[in-house]
N, C-alpha and C positions, 0 to 999 in steps of 0.2 A: 768136765762136768760143771754145771752152773751152781751158784750158791743162792741163798735167799736174797742177798743184796742185789742180785741181778734181776729180780722180779719187781716191776713197778709198784706192785701192791705193798711190798715190804721196804721200798726205798725211803719211805717217810719215817721209818724208825731210826733212833740214834744208834751209835756203834755198840753201846752197852746192851741195848735191847736186842739188836741183831745177834750179838755174840751169845746171848742166853738162848735165843731161838735156835741158832745154828747148833749149839751144843746139845740141844734136846731133840734134834732132828734125827729120826731113825731112817737110815738110808738102806734101800734094798735094791739089788740088781735083778733085772728081768731079761729073759731071752725073748726073741721075736715070737709072736703068737701067744705069749703068756697072758693069762687073765690077771688083772690087777684087783678088780672087784666085780662081783656079779649084781645084776639088777635084783633088788629086794633085800640085799644084805644090810645089816646095821653098820653104822659108822662110828669110829672112835678118833679119827684123825682128819686133818686137812691133808689131802694128797697133792704133792708138789712134784711136777715132772721136771727132773734135773737134767735128763739126757734122753734123746730119742723122740719117737712119735707114737702116739696112741690114738685109738679111735673109740668113740662111744656109740653104742647101738642098743636099741630095744628089741625084744623078741616077742612076736605075736603068739597067741595061743596055738597056732598051727606050726610054730617053730621058725617062721620067717624072720630074718634079721632086718630091722629098719635102721639104716645108718643115720646118725645124728650129726656128728662133727669129729674132725681130727684136731688134735692139739700137738704142737711142737714145743719142745723145751726152749726156754724156761717158761713154765705156765702152771698156775694153780688150777687143778681140775676138781669138779664136783664142789664148787664154792658154795652154792645154795644149800647143798646137803650139810656142809660143815657149819654154815651160818644158822640153819634151822634145826640141825641135829636130827635129821630124818633119814629114812632108808634110801639107798641109792636107786634112782629112777631108771638107770641104764647100766649096761655092762661096759667095762673098760678093758681093752685089749691092746697089747703092744704090736705095732706094725714094724718095729725094729728092735734091736737090743737096746737096753736103756736102764735108767735109774729113776727110782721114785723116792722122795723124801716124805716121811710121815711125821707131821707136826701134831702133837697132842691137842685135842680141842680146847682144853683148859687154857693153854698158852695162846692159842688163836683167839679165843674170846677175850683174853686179857688185853690183846692188842686193840680191841674196840674202844678202850678208854683213851686211845690216842685219836684225836679229832681228825688229823690228816689221814691216818690209816683208815678210819671209818669212811671218809669221803672217797678214798681210792677204792675201797671195797664196794661202795654203792655204784661207782662208775663201772667196775668190773661186772657186777651183777646186772646192771642195765645192759651192758654189752652182751651178756649171755641171754638175756631176754630177747634182745634183737636177733640173735642167732636162732633162737627157738621160733620166733615169729617168721623169720625167713624160711626155716625148714618147713613149718606148717603150711606156708603159702605154696612152696614148691611141691609139697607132697599132695596137697588138696586141689591145687589149681593147674599146675604145669602138666602137660602131656609129656610122654617120653621124648618126643622131638624137642620140646621146649627145654627140658632139663639138659639135654646134650648141647643145644644151642647156647644156653646160659653159661655152661662151663667153658665152652669154646670161646665165647665172647669175652668172658671175664678172666679166664685163667687157662689159656691154651697150652702153656708150658707143662701143665699137669700130665700131659701125655708123654712127655720126655722123662718124667720122674716116676710114674706109676705104670704098672701093667694094666691092660684093658680090663681084666677081670676085677682088679682092685678099684678101678674107676667105676665099673658097673655096680659094684657093691655100694660105693659112695652115693651113686645116683638111685639106688634101690631098684635096680632092674637086672635082668639076667645078662651075662656076657654075650649070649646069642643076640639079644635085642640090641645091645650097644653096637655089636659088629654089623648087624643088618642096617641099622640107621646111619652109621658112619658111611657105609657103602652107598646108601641113598643120598647122603650129603655130597659125597664125591661125584656121584652120577649127575647131580644138579649143579656141579661146578661151584659149590659153596666152599669147599676146602680141598686141599691136596695133602696126602699122607705119604711121607718118604721114611720108611722105617718107623721110628718113634717121633719123628719131626712132623708136626701138623702146621700147615700154612693156610691161613684164612684167605680165601679168594674173594669172598663177597660178604662183608660185614653187614650190609643192609639186609641181606637175606636172613642172617642170624637174628638181627633185631626184629625183623618181621615175624619170625617164628616165636620169639620170646613174647612179643606183644599180642599176637593173635592165637598162639597155641597151635599153629599148623603151618605147613609149608605151602608156598605159593602154588606148587604143582598139584596140591590136593584140593 
């Protein structure tokens, strides 16, 4: 299990400060599929992922889940919520067994008196804004084909680590749609699938789909 000192955000604090923070950290164990917090709940802590993988998602009025991002330990999650002390804008669910450390907001805000910590926090918040901008772009601009082409081009090994239904949820599409389009990609000789191993045969075709939002054959 990771400690606070393993997070870049807290690496700027001295040993005495870290010891105080670590002693006040309330550590909770979670099983896979456990909910850490729900969208709309009020917050009293900075949530720090010490072990495992979680996902953040929003829920539409019709009950559809919109995947936002996965976080792997060690990572501080819901940073903006802790900084602004607002309600959680999304639900957090464990994709594995793991541990969460809860740091009281009072201690977190006291860290802001440390200039280096504040700079690190601003960098982390800027990175989260970039992730949000990327999500909005993909959800509003990308077709289903482009979403799949993008993950194949940037992170093909994900098919070795996750099941197809998990990847489908990440891409905010049904498993049936993912399966159908992967078969279409195979038919067009863009990729080859052997079990969970995906081999890209035509990177140019993937880039074309990402750039134009459609396949050449269409």
